[in-house]
C-alpha distance (Angstrom), angle and dihedral (degrees) to the residues before:
residue distance angle dihedral
M1 . . .
K2 3.82 . .
T3 3.76 122.6 .
K4 3.81 119.8 -168.4
K5 3.83 98.5 163.2
H6 3.77 117.6 122.6
L7 3.75 101.8 -159.2
P8 3.79 115.6 147.8
R9 3.79 109.9 -71.1
L10 3.77 131.6 -160.5
A11 3.80 112.0 -114.8
I12 3.74 86.8 -115.7
A13 3.78 108.4 41.9
L14 3.78 113.5 -149.9
I15 3.74 112.0 -144.7
V16 3.82 118.2 -175.0
A17 3.76 113.2 -159.3
L18 3.83 110.9 -159.2
A19 3.79 115.9 -163.5
L20 3.80 115.6 -138.8
S21 3.75 91.9 -126.4
L22 3.78 136.1 134.4
T23 3.74 90.9 -134.2
A24 3.78 113.5 46.4
A25 3.81 149.0 -28.5
A26 3.78 120.7 -86.2
A27 3.83 131.7 -123.1
V28 3.77 126.9 -43.8
Y29 3.77 110.9 -132.5
V30 3.79 125.8 -162.1
F31 3.75 105.6 -160.4
R32 3.80 124.0 -158.8
N33 3.76 99.7 -170.7
S34 3.76 122.3 149.2
I35 3.80 111.9 -81.2
L36 3.74 120.9 -117.7
V37 3.83 117.0 -135.2
S38 3.79 131.1 178.5
D39 3.78 96.1 -136.9
K40 3.81 137.5 18.2
S41 3.80 88.5 -119.9
D42 3.87 86.4 67.0
I43 3.82 92.0 67.2
P44 3.79 110.3 100.1
E45 3.80 123.0 -131.0
P46 3.80 115.8 -98.3
Q47 3.78 115.5 -87.5
G48 3.80 117.4 -138.5
D49 3.81 112.8 -49.2
T50 3.84 94.4 -19.5
P51 3.78 108.2 109.9
V52 3.80 124.0 -145.9
A53 3.79 120.7 -140.1
V54 3.75 129.1 -163.8
S55 3.83 119.6 -156.3
F56 3.78 125.1 -151.5
P57 3.80 132.5 172.1
N58 3.79 114.9 -107.8
G59 3.87 96.1 -143.6
D60 3.75 93.2 -129.0
V61 3.78 119.0 151.5
P62 3.88 108.4 -104.2
Y63 3.79 118.3 -105.7
S64 3.78 117.1 -107.4
L65 3.81 121.9 -103.6
E66 3.85 88.5 -108.5
D67 3.79 92.2 54.8
V68 3.80 93.7 47.6
T69 3.82 90.5 46.5
E70 3.81 91.2 53.8
A71 3.78 91.0 50.5
L72 3.82 96.2 48.6
R73 3.78 103.0 34.9
I74 3.79 121.6 105.6
T75 3.74 108.8 -161.7
A76 3.77 125.6 -146.0
D77 3.80 90.7 -108.3
E78 3.87 92.4 50.3
W79 3.77 89.0 49.5
K80 3.78 93.1 51.7
N81 3.81 93.7 42.2
G82 3.78 93.4 54.1
E83 3.84 94.8 -113.1
K84 3.80 127.5 150.1
I85 3.78 95.5 27.1
G86 3.80 97.3 137.0
G87 3.84 100.0 97.7
G88 3.77 119.7 116.9
G89 3.81 97.4 34.7
S90 3.79 136.0 -26.9
G91 3.74 127.0 -77.9
W92 3.79 103.2 56.7
D93 3.74 105.3 143.1
S94 3.79 114.1 167.8
A95 3.76 139.6 38.8
E96 3.75 134.0 -161.4
V97 3.79 117.3 -164.6
L98 3.85 109.0 -139.1
S99 3.78 97.0 173.7
S100 3.82 135.6 7.2
D101 3.80 95.1 -173.7
A102 3.81 108.2 142.0
A103 3.75 90.8 -137.2
L104 3.81 92.7 56.9
S105 3.77 122.7 -1.4
I106 3.87 118.8 -168.5
R107 3.77 132.7 -169.5
R108 3.83 135.1 170.1
I109 3.82 117.0 -131.7
T110 3.79 118.2 -165.3
R111 3.82 139.4 -171.6
E112 3.77 133.9 -152.9
D113 3.79 92.3 -108.2
G114 3.77 90.7 60.6
A115 3.81 97.9 -102.5
E116 3.75 117.0 142.3
K117 3.78 134.0 -153.6
M118 3.83 119.3 -164.1
E119 3.81 108.7 -156.7
Y120 3.79 126.6 -160.8
M121 3.80 129.6 -171.1
A122 3.78 122.5 -175.3
E123 3.81 141.9 -176.9
N124 3.81 88.3 -134.1
P125 3.81 112.6 42.2
N126 3.86 90.1 -153.5
D127 3.81 83.8 71.8
L128 3.83 89.6 64.1
V129 3.84 95.8 57.6
P130 3.80 94.1 83.8
F131 3.79 88.4 62.4
L132 3.79 93.9 60.9
N133 3.77 91.2 92.7
D134 3.80 92.7 -123.3
K135 3.83 89.4 -72.3
F136 3.80 90.1 111.6
A137 3.76 127.0 32.5
L138 3.78 115.2 -169.6
D139 3.82 142.4 147.3
L140 3.74 120.8 -137.6
T141 3.81 96.6 -179.5
W142 3.84 93.0 105.0
M143 3.74 91.3 47.5
N144 3.84 91.6 51.6
E145 3.77 89.5 51.0
N146 3.78 98.7 46.4
Y147 3.82 104.2 29.9
R148 3.75 133.8 39.3
F149 3.78 116.0 -111.6
V150 3.84 111.8 -136.4
P151 3.85 107.8 -129.2
E152 3.81 119.4 -121.0
T153 3.87 92.8 22.8
G154 3.79 99.3 88.4
I155 3.79 111.8 94.8
A156 3.77 139.0 152.3
Y157 3.80 132.0 -176.3
V158 3.78 139.2 -174.0
V159 3.81 119.9 -150.6
S160 3.80 125.3 -156.1
D161 3.79 132.4 176.9
S162 3.84 125.7 -118.2
G163 3.78 89.0 -82.0
G164 3.76 94.8 54.2
T165 3.82 95.1 -105.8
F166 3.78 116.5 146.0
T167 3.85 112.2 -110.0
G168 3.79 103.5 165.6
N169 3.76 152.9 -36.2
Y170 3.76 142.5 -145.3
F171 3.78 140.6 -155.9
S172 3.82 130.3 -172.2
A173 3.80 135.8 170.8
L174 3.80 136.7 162.8
Y175 3.79 124.5 -141.9
G176 3.80 130.1 -172.2
A177 3.79 125.1 -148.8
V178 3.78 119.0 -117.3
D179 3.79 89.6 -108.5
G180 3.80 89.3 66.7
K181 3.74 93.7 -125.9
G182 3.78 109.5 69.3
Y183 3.82 120.9 70.8
V184 3.79 145.1 166.6
S185 3.77 131.4 -156.2
F186 3.78 124.8 -156.7
D187 3.80 123.1 -143.7
F188 3.83 116.8 -178.7
R189 3.81 118.6 177.8
Y190 3.80 132.5 176.7
D191 3.79 123.0 -179.1
T192 3.73 125.6 172.4
A193 3.81 89.9 -153.2
W194 3.84 93.2 58.9
E195 3.76 123.7 95.0
N196 3.80 98.8 174.2
S197 3.74 87.7 -145.7
N198 3.80 98.4 145.8
Q199 3.79 109.5 100.4
S200 3.76 120.3 -134.7
Y201 3.85 126.6 -167.2
I202 3.77 133.4 -160.5
V203 3.82 124.8 -159.3
D204 3.80 99.6 -139.9
S205 3.83 94.3 -147.1
S206 3.84 90.1 60.4
Y207 3.81 88.0 70.9
E208 3.80 128.9 55.2
E209 3.87 86.9 -127.3
A210 3.76 130.5 10.8
Y211 3.81 125.1 162.5
Y212 3.79 144.4 127.9
Y213 3.77 121.4 -100.8
T214 3.85 123.8 -169.3
T215 3.75 117.6 -156.3
Q216 3.83 124.6 -141.9
S217 3.77 87.3 -105.7
G218 3.78 89.5 61.3
C219 3.80 102.5 -106.7
E220 3.80 118.9 139.1
F221 3.82 115.1 -140.9
L222 3.75 126.8 -172.7
I223 3.80 105.6 -143.6
T224 3.80 121.0 -164.5
A225 3.79 133.9 172.7
D226 3.74 134.8 -175.0
S227 3.85 138.0 154.1
G228 3.76 94.2 -3.0
H229 3.80 95.0 -45.2
V230 3.79 125.7 114.8
W231 3.75 127.5 -168.1
A232 3.82 137.3 -180.0
E233 3.78 126.5 -175.1
C234 3.77 133.7 -177.7
C235 3.83 116.0 -177.9
T236 3.75 134.6 -179.0
A237 3.81 130.5 171.1
H238 3.84 94.8 -74.2
A239 3.74 103.8 9.3
N240 3.83 132.3 76.2
V241 3.82 119.3 -173.8
S242 3.79 112.7 -174.6
L243 3.78 131.8 178.2
S244 3.77 118.8 -169.7
G245 3.76 124.0 -178.5
A246 3.76 148.5 141.0
Y247 3.78 141.5 -139.0
L248 3.83 90.9 23.9
T249 3.81 128.2 112.1
T250 3.76 123.2 -119.9
D251 3.80 87.6 -114.8
A252 3.78 87.6 61.4
V253 3.82 89.8 49.9
E254 3.79 90.6 51.9
Q255 3.82 89.3 52.2
I256 3.86 90.2 51.2
V257 3.77 97.3 49.3
E258 3.84 90.8 44.3
H259 3.80 93.8 52.0
L260 3.81 92.7 46.4
A261 3.87 86.8 72.0
L262 3.78 87.0 -153.3
S263 3.73 124.2 -167.8
I264 3.84 126.6 174.4
K265 3.78 126.5 -151.3
E266 3.82 116.1 -157.1
C-alpha cells in the first residue's frame, strides 16, 4: 500500500498492524523511518541534544553489479585467512574457522574485551535466516526464484558480549536481476544498544520518487529513487532494514519487500 500524503507526522510514527485472524491481533510496530516533508521549511528546529538530519541524493551514477559484487564478496581464501572480520563494530581481532563447507561456512570472531561474533556464510541465503535470533523473520524463496543470488555475498552473524548475552545480529545478501544489470543488496542490522532516536528528514521533491509503502505483514518502508538508484528502509528502535539497488523500478522494490514477508521482533 503506497502512501504519498505529507500530513504532519510524529517523529516516531506508531503503526499498528492488525492480523486478519480469528484468534488475535498481530504485532505493534513503532517505526522510526525518515520523515517525508514537502519543503525544507517544514523541518523543525533541533530540540535539546537531539540532532536533526536531512538526507539528499548525491546524483552519482550507480555502480555496476560487478563493482558492487567485488566490494561485498568474501572469497573462500579470505574466509579461511580471517580477513574482512570488521563488521558489527570495530576492534574484532581474531578469527577461528569452524567450517569451510560451501553449503554453510562458520567462523568465530573474537575481541579483546571477550565479545564474540559467530559468522555464517551460505550458498543459499535462506539458510542464514535461522541465525537471525528471531529478531527478523523473512522468506527469501521468491527472491531466489526471481533474482539471481550472487555467491559469496550472503552472510549473517550473531554478536554476544563477554558474558554470552546476545547484543545484536546482521544479515546481508546481494541479488542480481535477470537482465544482468539491475541489482539489490539487503542489509539487516539489530543492535540492543541502539535507540535510533536521531530524527532524519527527506524533502520529497529532492528525489524523483519518495513515498511510504506498508507491506501486508505490517512493515512500513520508505522507498526512494533517484538517478538510477533505488532505496528502501524500515527502521525501529533497535532494527535497521535497508535495501539498496540500481536499475530497478520502485514497483520492483515494492514486489521485493512484499515477498520478503518481513517481521521484526523488538
